[in-house]
C-alpha positions as CSV (number, residue, x, y, z in Angstrom):
1,M,248.1,-12.0,-14.3
2,R,245.2,-14.1,-15.6
3,N,243.0,-12.6,-18.4
4,E,240.0,-14.9,-18.1
5,S,236.4,-14.5,-17.3
6,A,233.6,-16.9,-16.3
7,C,230.0,-16.8,-15.1
8,W,228.1,-18.7,-12.4
9,E,224.4,-18.5,-11.6
10,V,223.5,-19.0,-8.0
11,D,220.8,-17.9,-5.4
12,V,222.7,-15.6,-3.1
13,T,220.5,-16.6,-0.2
14,D,221.5,-20.2,-0.4
15,D,224.5,-20.5,1.9
16,A,225.6,-24.0,0.6
17,A,225.3,-23.0,-3.0
18,M,227.2,-19.8,-2.4
19,A,230.0,-21.6,-0.7
20,D,230.2,-24.1,-3.5
21,T,230.3,-21.2,-6.0
22,A,233.1,-19.6,-4.1
23,R,235.1,-22.8,-4.3
24,Q,234.5,-23.0,-8.1
25,V,235.6,-19.4,-8.6
26,R,238.7,-20.1,-6.5
27,T,239.6,-23.2,-8.5
28,R,239.0,-21.5,-11.9
29,L,240.3,-18.0,-11.3
30,G,242.3,-18.2,-8.1
31,P,241.5,-16.5,-4.7
32,A,239.3,-13.4,-5.1
33,S,240.9,-10.0,-4.4
34,V,237.8,-7.9,-5.1
35,V,234.2,-8.9,-4.3
36,V,231.2,-6.8,-5.0
37,G,227.9,-7.4,-3.2
38,N,225.4,-6.2,-5.8
39,A,222.5,-8.7,-6.1
40,G,219.2,-7.0,-5.4
41,V,215.5,-7.1,-6.0
42,A,212.7,-4.6,-5.2
43,E,209.0,-4.4,-4.9
44,G,206.6,-1.4,-4.7
45,G,203.3,-0.8,-3.0
46,P,201.8,-0.1,0.5
47,F,203.3,-2.1,3.3
48,A,199.9,-2.9,4.8
49,D,198.8,-4.7,1.6
50,S,202.2,-6.3,0.8
51,D,202.6,-10.1,0.5
52,P,204.7,-11.1,3.5
53,Q,206.7,-13.6,1.5
54,V,207.5,-11.1,-1.3
55,W,208.5,-8.4,1.3
56,R,210.7,-10.9,3.1
57,R,212.3,-12.0,-0.1
58,V,213.5,-8.5,-0.8
59,I,215.2,-8.5,2.6
60,E,216.7,-12.0,2.0
61,V,218.2,-11.2,-1.4
62,N,219.4,-7.7,-0.7
63,L,220.6,-8.0,2.9
64,I,221.1,-11.7,3.7
65,G,222.4,-12.3,0.2
66,S,225.0,-9.6,0.7
67,A,226.1,-11.1,4.0
68,A,226.3,-14.6,2.4
69,T,228.4,-13.2,-0.5
70,A,230.8,-11.6,2.0
71,R,231.0,-14.7,4.2
72,C,231.8,-17.2,1.5
73,F,234.5,-15.0,-0.1
74,L,236.0,-13.7,3.1
75,P,238.7,-16.4,3.3
76,D,240.0,-15.3,-0.1
77,L,239.9,-11.6,0.8
78,L,241.9,-12.3,4.0
79,D,244.5,-14.2,2.0
80,T,244.8,-11.5,-0.7
81,H,244.3,-8.5,1.7
82,G,241.5,-7.7,-0.7
83,Y,238.6,-5.3,-1.1
84,Y,234.9,-5.9,-0.5
85,M,232.4,-3.4,-2.0
86,Q,228.8,-3.3,-0.8
87,V,226.4,-1.7,-3.2
88,A,224.0,0.5,-1.3
89,S,221.7,3.3,-2.5
90,L,220.3,6.7,-1.9
91,A,217.7,4.7,-0.1
92,S,220.3,3.9,2.5
93,M,220.5,7.5,3.5
94,G,216.8,8.5,3.1
95,T,213.6,6.7,2.6
96,S,210.7,6.4,0.2
97,P,207.0,5.6,0.8
98,L,205.7,2.4,-1.0
99,M,209.3,1.0,-1.1
100,S,209.6,-0.1,2.6
101,A,211.3,-3.5,2.0
102,Y,213.9,-2.0,-0.4
103,C,214.7,0.9,1.9
104,A,215.0,-1.4,4.9
105,S,217.3,-3.7,3.0
106,K,219.6,-0.9,1.8
107,A,219.8,0.7,5.2
108,G,220.7,-2.7,6.5
109,V,223.5,-3.3,4.0
110,E,225.0,0.1,4.8
111,S,225.2,-0.8,8.5
112,F,226.5,-4.3,7.7
113,A,229.3,-2.8,5.6
114,H,230.3,-0.3,8.3
115,A,230.4,-3.1,10.9
116,L,232.4,-5.4,8.5
117,R,234.9,-2.6,7.8
118,A,235.6,-2.1,11.5
119,E,236.1,-5.8,12.0
120,L,238.5,-6.3,9.1
121,A,240.5,-3.1,9.1
122,H,243.3,-4.6,11.2
123,R,243.5,-7.7,9.0
124,G,244.2,-5.8,5.8
125,V,240.8,-6.1,4.1
126,A,239.2,-2.9,2.9
127,V,235.4,-2.4,2.8
128,G,233.8,0.2,0.7
129,I,230.2,1.3,0.2
130,A,228.7,2.4,-3.1
131,Y,225.9,4.9,-2.9
132,I,224.1,4.9,-6.3
133,N,221.0,6.5,-7.5
134,W,218.6,5.6,-10.3
135,T,220.5,3.3,-12.8
136,D,219.2,2.2,-16.2
137,T,218.5,-1.4,-15.3
138,D,215.5,-3.7,-16.0
139,M,214.4,-3.2,-12.4
140,V,214.2,0.6,-12.7
141,R,212.6,0.3,-16.2
142,D,210.0,-2.1,-14.8
143,A,209.2,0.3,-11.9
144,D,208.5,3.0,-14.4
145,R,205.6,0.9,-15.7
146,Y,203.7,1.6,-12.5
147,A,202.2,5.1,-12.5
148,V,202.5,5.6,-8.7
149,L,206.2,4.7,-8.7
150,R,206.8,6.8,-11.8
151,E,205.0,9.8,-10.1
152,L,207.0,9.4,-6.9
153,R,210.3,9.6,-8.8
154,A,208.9,12.6,-10.7
155,H,208.4,14.5,-7.4
156,M,212.0,14.2,-6.5
157,P,214.3,17.2,-7.2
158,A,215.5,17.2,-10.9
159,P,219.0,15.8,-10.2
160,A,217.7,13.1,-7.9
161,R,215.3,11.7,-10.5
162,K,217.8,11.4,-13.4
163,V,218.5,7.9,-14.6
164,Y,222.2,7.1,-15.3
165,P,223.5,4.6,-17.8
166,A,224.5,1.3,-16.3
167,A,227.9,1.4,-18.0
168,Q,228.7,4.8,-16.5
169,V,227.8,3.6,-13.0
170,A,229.9,0.4,-13.5
171,D,232.9,2.4,-14.6
172,R,232.7,4.5,-11.4
173,L,232.5,1.4,-9.2
174,A,235.4,-0.2,-11.0
175,T,237.6,2.9,-10.4
176,A,236.5,2.9,-6.7
177,A,237.5,-0.8,-6.4
178,E,240.9,-0.1,-7.9
179,R,241.4,2.7,-5.3
180,R,240.0,0.6,-2.5
181,A,237.7,3.5,-1.8
182,T,235.9,3.7,1.5
183,S,232.9,5.2,-0.3
184,V,231.8,6.1,-3.8
185,Y,228.8,8.2,-4.9
186,V,227.2,7.9,-8.3
187,P,226.3,10.6,-9.2
188,A,229.0,12.6,-7.2
189,W,226.5,15.1,-5.7
190,L,225.1,12.3,-3.6
191,R,228.0,12.9,-1.2
192,A,226.4,16.2,-0.3
193,V,223.4,14.3,1.1
194,Q,225.4,12.7,3.9
195,P,225.6,15.8,6.2
196,V,221.8,16.4,5.9
197,R,220.5,12.8,5.8
198,A,218.9,13.1,9.3
199,C,216.5,15.6,7.8
200,L,215.3,13.5,4.9
201,P,212.6,11.4,6.6
202,A,210.8,14.5,7.8
203,V,211.0,16.1,4.4
204,V,209.7,12.9,2.7
205,T,206.9,12.6,5.2
206,H,205.9,16.2,4.6
207,V,205.7,15.7,0.9
208,A,204.0,12.3,1.1
209,R,201.3,13.7,3.4
210,T,200.0,15.8,0.5
211,E,201.1,13.8,-2.6
212,L,200.1,10.3,-1.6
213,P,196.4,11.1,-1.2
214,R,196.4,12.9,-4.5
215,L,198.1,10.0,-6.3
216,E,195.7,7.5,-4.7
217,R,192.7,9.4,-6.0
218,T,194.1,9.2,-9.5
219,Q,195.0,5.5,-9.3
220,P,194.7,3.0,-6.4
221,F,197.9,1.8,-5.0
222,E,198.7,-1.9,-5.8
223,A,201.6,-4.2,-5.0
224,T,203.9,-4.6,-7.9
225,G,205.5,-7.9,-7.0
226,L,209.2,-8.2,-7.6
227,L,210.4,-5.8,-10.2
228,G,212.6,-6.4,-13.3
229,A,213.8,-9.6,-15.1
230,G,215.7,-10.7,-12.0
231,G,212.6,-10.3,-9.8
232,H,210.4,-12.1,-12.2
233,A,212.8,-15.0,-12.5
234,D,212.9,-15.2,-8.7
235,E,209.1,-15.3,-8.5
236,R,209.1,-18.1,-11.1
237,R,211.7,-20.0,-9.1
238,D,209.6,-19.6,-6.0
239,T,206.4,-20.7,-7.7
240,A,208.1,-23.8,-9.1
241,W,209.6,-24.6,-5.6
242,R,206.1,-24.3,-4.0
243,S,204.6,-26.5,-6.7
244,E,207.3,-29.2,-6.2
245,R,206.9,-29.0,-2.4
246,G,203.1,-29.3,-2.7
247,S,203.5,-32.4,-4.9
248,A,205.9,-34.0,-2.5
249,D,203.6,-33.3,0.4
250,R,200.5,-34.9,-1.2
251,P,200.1,-38.6,-0.3
252,G,200.5,-41.1,-3.2
253,R,197.5,-42.8,-4.7
């Protein structure tokens, strides 16, 4: 058994770059037996005022990026009869106002994982879904800088608004991968949401009808842009790409 680690940096929405990274991983470490689709970004703010490109980027990274990750490592998982874990969220089971792109992307990755599980079951590849709640990452800490998002979390039931250490969540996901679990819930009480998830949109709408107008009177809603260090890095990359494209499109003097 190899006891080796390595790191690659890649845009998960770039199919060619992801395929090349998978080849490098295979060459360096051998065929993958466990793959975790976890790359994600988020933005907050009213959908009507959202930047279409930022909104689309959340979908691209979270949903399309998950599919690209699974696609480029699937040959290895078929060879090793491996395990693919898709990181979802409480947002996969419910919804939240002012987080439309994130909620849509997490609902999408859950459905994607269910479909992939059904396709691969007879080929010896297991697919699991990780439902996780608030985790102490830079994305969540950045969201708390915005009063509206902070208030929205504060209106959740006490257990649902607790933030969990990243190391604790990672340990639970690692154990689930070792067991090739169909699903894992962090915290464990999230499992109890599954039977009542059909009721959640109505409950959220009922609360939002009262609370959103009150919050908006306190502080106008504004788009946050992509949240966290990863989101900020992605925005810088996009700005640089647009600048380079603009320079290339301008005629020479």
